Backbone as JSON Lines, residues from 0, in Angstrom:
{"i":0,"aa":"M","n":[56.0,45.42,44.02],"ca":[57.36,45.54,43.63],"c":[58.26,46.12,44.59]}
{"i":1,"aa":"K","n":[59.32,45.27,44.88],"ca":[60.38,46.09,45.77],"c":[61.46,46.78,45.05]}
{"i":2,"aa":"Q","n":[61.83,47.9,45.75],"ca":[62.92,48.59,45.27],"c":[64.23,47.94,45.89]}
{"i":3,"aa":"K","n":[65.34,48.01,45.11],"ca":[66.53,47.52,45.67],"c":[67.36,48.74,46.14]}
{"i":4,"aa":"N","n":[68.16,48.33,47.17],"ca":[68.96,49.41,47.86],"c":[69.95,49.83,46.86]}
{"i":5,"aa":"Y","n":[69.82,51.19,46.52],"ca":[70.78,51.89,45.55],"c":[72.09,51.77,46.14]}
{"i":6,"aa":"G","n":[72.44,51.84,47.53],"ca":[73.67,52.13,48.06],"c":[74.36,50.83,47.94]}
{"i":7,"aa":"E","n":[73.7,49.76,48.02],"ca":[74.33,48.24,47.88],"c":[74.72,48.14,46.34]}
{"i":8,"aa":"Y","n":[73.98,48.57,45.44],"ca":[74.22,48.44,44.12],"c":[75.72,49.44,43.65]}
{"i":9,"aa":"L","n":[75.64,50.48,44.34],"ca":[77.03,51.31,44.08],"c":[78.26,50.49,44.67]}
{"i":10,"aa":"Y","n":[77.88,49.97,45.77],"ca":[79.05,49.14,46.47],"c":[79.49,48.0,45.62]}
{"i":11,"aa":"V","n":[78.51,47.27,45.0],"ca":[79.06,46.32,44.34],"c":[79.85,46.78,42.91]}
{"i":12,"aa":"K","n":[79.28,47.84,42.35],"ca":[79.77,48.36,41.14],"c":[81.12,48.84,41.25]}
{"i":13,"aa":"N","n":[81.32,49.53,42.43],"ca":[82.75,50.19,42.83],"c":[83.61,48.92,42.95]}
{"i":14,"aa":"N","n":[83.3,47.77,43.78],"ca":[84.25,46.77,44.05],"c":[84.56,46.04,42.59]}
{"i":15,"aa":"I","n":[83.6,45.92,41.7],"ca":[84.1,45.5,40.26],"c":[84.96,46.34,39.44]}
{"i":16,"aa":"E","n":[84.6,47.71,39.66],"ca":[85.3,48.65,38.83],"c":[86.73,48.65,39.47]}
{"i":17,"aa":"N","n":[86.91,48.57,40.51],"ca":[88.28,48.85,41.19],"c":[89.44,47.72,40.79]}
{"i":18,"aa":"K","n":[88.76,46.69,40.47],"ca":[89.72,45.46,40.03],"c":[90.39,45.76,38.84]}
{"i":19,"aa":"F","n":[89.85,46.74,37.96],"ca":[90.38,47.24,36.74],"c":[90.89,48.5,36.41]}
{"i":20,"aa":"I","n":[90.98,49.14,37.5],"ca":[91.82,50.39,37.7],"c":[93.34,50.25,37.74]}
{"i":21,"aa":"N","n":[94.02,50.92,36.9],"ca":[95.47,50.72,36.66],"c":[96.08,51.56,37.62]}
{"i":22,"aa":"P","n":[96.93,51.1,38.79],"ca":[97.69,51.65,39.69],"c":[98.79,52.43,39.3]}
{"i":23,"aa":"N","n":[99.35,52.02,38.12],"ca":[100.62,52.44,37.69],"c":[100.78,53.8,36.75]}
{"i":24,"aa":"I","n":[99.6,54.47,36.86],"ca":[99.57,55.83,36.25],"c":[99.85,56.87,36.92]}
{"i":25,"aa":"P","n":[100.87,57.74,36.39],"ca":[101.05,58.92,37.34],"c":[99.91,60.02,37.16]}
{"i":26,"aa":"K","n":[100.06,60.93,38.12],"ca":[99.16,62.03,38.32],"c":[99.06,62.85,37.27]}
{"i":27,"aa":"I","n":[98.19,62.88,36.39],"ca":[98.12,63.85,35.21],"c":[97.22,64.89,35.54]}
{"i":28,"aa":"S","n":[97.61,66.16,35.16],"ca":[97.08,67.32,35.24],"c":[96.96,68.14,34.01]}
{"i":29,"aa":"I","n":[95.77,69.13,33.94],"ca":[95.83,69.9,32.66],"c":[97.08,70.85,32.24]}
{"i":30,"aa":"G","n":[97.41,70.59,31.18],"ca":[98.55,71.43,30.79],"c":[99.93,70.66,30.82]}
{"i":31,"aa":"D","n":[99.86,69.3,31.02],"ca":[101.18,68.47,31.14],"c":[101.31,67.9,29.52]}
{"i":32,"aa":"N","n":[102.53,67.91,29.39],"ca":[102.95,67.54,27.94],"c":[103.32,66.11,28.34]}
{"i":33,"aa":"I","n":[102.62,65.06,27.8],"ca":[102.75,63.78,28.05],"c":[103.05,62.75,26.64]}
{"i":34,"aa":"K","n":[103.6,61.76,26.92],"ca":[103.86,60.48,25.93],"c":[103.05,59.42,26.34]}
{"i":35,"aa":"I","n":[102.36,59.01,25.7],"ca":[101.61,57.87,25.8],"c":[102.09,56.56,24.97]}
{"i":36,"aa":"K","n":[102.18,55.38,25.49],"ca":[102.48,54.14,24.61],"c":[101.41,53.23,24.57]}
{"i":37,"aa":"L","n":[100.77,53.14,23.32],"ca":[99.54,52.29,23.21],"c":[99.95,50.99,22.37]}
{"i":38,"aa":"Q","n":[99.42,49.78,22.76],"ca":[99.57,48.44,22.28],"c":[98.49,48.4,21.16]}
{"i":39,"aa":"I","n":[98.84,48.43,19.92],"ca":[98.07,47.98,18.71],"c":[98.21,46.87,18.02]}
{"i":40,"aa":"K","n":[97.12,46.11,17.73],"ca":[97.09,44.93,17.17],"c":[96.78,45.19,15.71]}
{"i":41,"aa":"E","n":[97.6,44.73,14.68],"ca":[97.65,44.65,13.24],"c":[97.52,43.19,12.81]}
{"i":42,"aa":"G","n":[96.63,42.81,12.38],"ca":[96.62,41.41,11.89],"c":[96.86,40.53,13.25]}
{"i":43,"aa":"N","n":[97.77,39.83,12.94],"ca":[98.22,38.86,14.18],"c":[99.5,39.26,14.87]}
{"i":44,"aa":"K","n":[99.89,40.77,14.45],"ca":[101.19,41.29,15.2],"c":[100.56,42.13,16.28]}
{"i":45,"aa":"N","n":[101.35,42.32,17.17],"ca":[101.27,43.34,18.26],"c":[102.39,44.41,18.19]}
{"i":46,"aa":"R","n":[102.11,45.74,18.31],"ca":[103.04,46.83,18.24],"c":[102.82,47.89,19.13]}
{"i":47,"aa":"I","n":[103.76,48.5,19.66],"ca":[103.44,49.65,20.41],"c":[103.67,50.93,19.56]}
{"i":48,"aa":"Q","n":[102.75,51.91,19.78],"ca":[102.67,53.12,19.02],"c":[102.67,54.48,20.13]}
{"i":49,"aa":"T","n":[103.51,55.23,20.05],"ca":[103.59,56.25,20.73],"c":[103.01,57.54,20.3]}
{"i":50,"aa":"S","n":[102.33,58.37,21.18],"ca":[101.59,59.6,20.82],"c":[102.25,60.62,21.81]}
{"i":51,"aa":"E","n":[102.32,61.87,21.62],"ca":[102.66,62.81,22.48],"c":[101.79,64.19,22.24]}
{"i":52,"aa":"G","n":[101.63,64.89,23.34],"ca":[100.98,66.18,23.24],"c":[100.58,66.74,24.61]}
{"i":53,"aa":"I","n":[99.9,67.73,24.42],"ca":[99.49,68.55,25.58],"c":[97.98,67.86,26.07]}
{"i":54,"aa":"V","n":[97.88,67.82,27.36],"ca":[96.42,67.4,28.04],"c":[95.69,68.77,27.97]}
{"i":55,"aa":"I","n":[94.56,68.78,27.27],"ca":[93.76,70.04,27.16],"c":[92.5,69.78,28.08]}
{"i":56,"aa":"S","n":[92.25,68.61,28.27],"ca":[90.82,68.3,29.21],"c":[91.18,66.91,29.77]}
{"i":57,"aa":"K","n":[90.45,66.85,30.92],"ca":[90.39,65.67,31.83],"c":[88.95,65.28,32.44]}
{"i":58,"aa":"K","n":[88.57,64.21,32.16],"ca":[87.23,63.83,33.0],"c":[87.56,62.74,33.74]}
{"i":59,"aa":"N","n":[87.29,63.0,35.25],"ca":[87.28,62.05,36.33],"c":[85.99,61.42,36.56]}
{"i":60,"aa":"T","n":[85.87,60.21,36.13],"ca":[84.78,59.37,36.46],"c":[85.06,58.02,36.72]}
{"i":61,"aa":"G","n":[86.22,57.67,37.64],"ca":[86.43,56.49,38.05],"c":[87.3,55.67,37.14]}
{"i":62,"aa":"I","n":[86.62,54.41,36.69],"ca":[87.35,53.82,35.68],"c":[87.16,54.43,34.25]}
{"i":63,"aa":"N","n":[86.07,55.29,34.02],"ca":[86.01,55.82,32.74],"c":[86.7,57.34,32.69]}
{"i":64,"aa":"T","n":[87.62,57.43,33.5],"ca":[88.47,58.44,33.44],"c":[89.28,58.87,32.2]}
{"i":65,"aa":"S","n":[89.1,60.06,31.3],"ca":[89.52,60.01,30.06],"c":[90.33,61.51,29.97]}
{"i":66,"aa":"I","n":[91.37,61.42,29.17],"ca":[92.14,62.71,28.86],"c":[92.0,63.1,27.24]}
{"i":67,"aa":"T","n":[92.07,64.35,27.06],"ca":[92.19,64.85,25.59],"c":[93.51,65.24,25.37]}
{"i":68,"aa":"I","n":[94.18,64.88,24.4],"ca":[95.65,65.25,24.08],"c":[95.52,66.04,22.75]}
{"i":69,"aa":"R","n":[96.27,67.22,22.68],"ca":[96.34,67.87,21.37],"c":[97.59,68.09,21.07]}
{"i":70,"aa":"K","n":[98.06,67.87,19.63],"ca":[99.27,68.07,19.14],"c":[98.97,68.62,17.73]}
{"i":71,"aa":"I","n":[100.08,69.64,17.38],"ca":[100.0,70.38,16.02],"c":[100.89,69.21,15.11]}
{"i":72,"aa":"I","n":[100.47,68.67,13.92],"ca":[101.07,67.91,13.09],"c":[101.06,68.5,11.83]}
{"i":73,"aa":"Q","n":[101.89,69.07,11.23],"ca":[101.9,69.52,9.7],"c":[101.07,70.65,9.79]}
{"i":74,"aa":"N","n":[100.94,71.6,10.65],"ca":[100.18,72.89,10.8],"c":[98.64,72.41,10.81]}
{"i":75,"aa":"I","n":[98.28,71.21,11.32],"ca":[96.91,70.83,11.69],"c":[96.82,70.37,13.12]}
{"i":76,"aa":"G","n":[96.01,70.8,13.71],"ca":[95.65,70.39,15.13],"c":[94.86,69.19,15.2]}
{"i":77,"aa":"V","n":[95.63,68.2,15.92],"ca":[94.98,66.8,15.9],"c":[94.71,66.45,17.55]}
{"i":78,"aa":"E","n":[93.5,66.19,17.78],"ca":[92.99,65.77,19.09],"c":[92.69,64.42,19.26]}
{"i":79,"aa":"K","n":[93.0,63.85,20.47],"ca":[92.69,62.38,20.59],"c":[92.27,62.09,22.01]}
{"i":80,"aa":"I","n":[91.17,61.39,22.32],"ca":[90.71,60.98,23.58],"c":[91.22,59.76,24.06]}
{"i":81,"aa":"Y","n":[91.82,59.52,25.2],"ca":[92.19,58.17,25.72],"c":[91.53,57.93,26.97]}
{"i":82,"aa":"L","n":[91.05,56.76,27.11],"ca":[90.65,56.13,28.63],"c":[91.99,55.78,29.15]}
{"i":83,"aa":"I","n":[92.19,56.42,30.32],"ca":[93.31,56.32,31.17],"c":[93.64,54.79,31.67]}
{"i":84,"aa":"H","n":[92.56,54.05,31.94],"ca":[92.67,52.79,32.67],"c":[92.45,51.63,31.54]}
{"i":85,"aa":"S","n":[92.48,51.93,30.34],"ca":[92.48,51.05,29.16],"c":[93.5,50.08,29.34]}
{"i":86,"aa":"P","n":[93.31,48.71,29.18],"ca":[94.45,47.74,29.12],"c":[95.32,47.99,27.88]}
{"i":87,"aa":"L","n":[94.89,48.66,26.84],"ca":[95.86,48.87,25.7],"c":[96.99,49.85,25.99]}
{"i":88,"aa":"I","n":[96.82,50.61,27.02],"ca":[97.84,51.66,27.46],"c":[99.06,51.15,28.08]}
{"i":89,"aa":"V","n":[100.05,51.06,27.67],"ca":[101.42,50.39,28.1],"c":[101.98,51.38,29.2]}
{"i":90,"aa":"D","n":[102.22,52.61,28.81],"ca":[102.88,53.45,29.6],"c":[102.61,54.81,29.39]}
{"i":91,"aa":"I","n":[102.65,55.87,30.35],"ca":[102.36,57.23,30.3],"c":[103.55,57.75,30.93]}
{"i":92,"aa":"N","n":[104.22,58.72,30.22],"ca":[105.32,59.4,30.81],"c":[104.88,61.01,30.71]}
{"i":93,"aa":"I","n":[105.27,61.64,31.84],"ca":[104.9,63.11,31.81],"c":[106.36,63.73,31.27]}
{"i":94,"aa":"I","n":[106.36,64.52,30.09],"ca":[107.6,65.15,29.78],"c":[107.94,66.41,30.56]}
{"i":95,"aa":"N","n":[106.82,67.38,30.67],"ca":[106.86,68.57,31.45],"c":[105.55,69.04,31.84]}
{"i":96,"aa":"K","n":[105.51,69.85,32.7],"ca":[104.19,70.46,33.36],"c":[104.2,71.97,32.96]}
{"i":97,"aa":"A","n":[102.98,72.54,32.79],"ca":[102.86,73.88,32.24],"c":[101.93,74.39,33.34]}
{"i":98,"aa":"K","n":[102.12,75.8,33.68],"ca":[101.42,76.48,34.43],"c":[100.05,76.99,33.78]}
{"i":99,"aa":"V","n":[98.94,76.6,34.37],"ca":[97.77,76.98,33.67],"c":[96.77,77.5,34.88]}
{"i":100,"aa":"R","n":[95.81,78.12,34.39],"ca":[94.78,78.78,35.38],"c":[93.32,78.25,34.89]}
{"i":101,"aa":"K","n":[93.19,77.61,33.95],"ca":[91.94,76.94,33.54],"c":[91.98,75.39,33.75]}
{"i":102,"aa":"S","n":[90.43,74.89,33.76],"ca":[90.46,73.44,33.8],"c":[90.25,72.65,32.52]}
{"i":103,"aa":"K","n":[89.86,73.56,31.34],"ca":[89.91,73.11,30.04],"c":[90.58,74.22,29.19]}
{"i":104,"aa":"L","n":[91.4,73.6,28.34],"ca":[92.36,74.47,27.38],"c":[91.88,74.61,26.02]}
{"i":105,"aa":"F","n":[90.58,74.65,25.96],"ca":[90.09,74.64,24.58],"c":[90.33,75.81,23.84]}
{"i":106,"aa":"Y","n":[90.9,76.65,24.43],"ca":[91.19,78.04,23.75],"c":[92.65,78.0,22.92]}
{"i":107,"aa":"L","n":[93.29,76.73,23.23],"ca":[94.6,76.54,22.42],"c":[94.03,76.15,21.06]}
{"i":108,"aa":"R","n":[92.9,75.72,20.6],"ca":[92.46,75.34,19.27],"c":[92.36,76.53,18.34]}
{"i":109,"aa":"K","n":[92.25,77.89,18.95],"ca":[92.33,78.92,18.02],"c":[93.75,79.59,17.84]}
{"i":110,"aa":"K","n":[94.54,79.06,18.88],"ca":[96.05,79.68,18.69],"c":[96.93,79.04,17.92]}
{"i":111,"aa":"S","n":[97.99,79.56,17.26],"ca":[98.94,78.82,16.53],"c":[100.27,79.47,16.79]}
{"i":112,"aa":"G","n":[101.24,78.51,16.71],"ca":[102.78,79.05,16.78],"c":[103.04,79.4,18.13]}
{"i":113,"aa":"K","n":[103.74,80.34,18.47],"ca":[104.21,80.64,19.67],"c":[103.12,80.97,20.67]}
{"i":114,"aa":"A","n":[101.88,81.54,20.16],"ca":[100.81,81.89,21.08],"c":[100.23,80.68,21.62]}
{"i":115,"aa":"A","n":[100.37,79.35,21.1],"ca":[100.1,78.22,21.61],"c":[100.82,77.57,22.72]}
{"i":116,"aa":"K","n":[101.95,78.16,23.06],"ca":[102.92,77.5,24.19],"c":[102.38,78.07,25.36]}
{"i":117,"aa":"L","n":[102.58,77.17,26.21],"ca":[102.33,77.44,27.59],"c":[103.68,77.75,28.77]}
{"i":118,"aa":"K","n":[103.42,78.35,29.74],"ca":[104.59,78.79,30.44],"c":[104.71,77.37,31.38]}
{"i":119,"aa":"A","n":[106.13,76.97,31.41],"ca":[106.56,75.97,32.24],"c":[106.22,76.35,33.78]}
{"i":120,"aa":"R","n":[105.88,75.28,34.59],"ca":[105.68,75.24,35.94],"c":[107.01,75.08,36.63]}
{"i":121,"aa":"K","n":[107.47,75.87,37.57],"ca":[108.48,75.79,38.33],"c":[108.48,74.75,39.49]}
């Protein structure tokens, strides 16, 4: 049994993945307040739904890069995970940036009200 060259496999894999990476995405960092526009299909109609929130985590894995957005709705914290390079994402806008010192902002889950606010980056 011959072993295939692993480097050749990665080269082919990266070439295929690079075709599907969306180049129109802004540089998103932890603590950014962003607005995402998603295309949703309901029956035979398409509509665009917007969601807004703070980026509390980010996983960088090439085409599988994902971010977790947190927003408080009616005193309940809602978190949603989005794949950045999904073809369903129409647009991403950065509203403002915050000054943070951690790579994951999971401590915001325990905070509420003014304690959950982040300082704006200058």
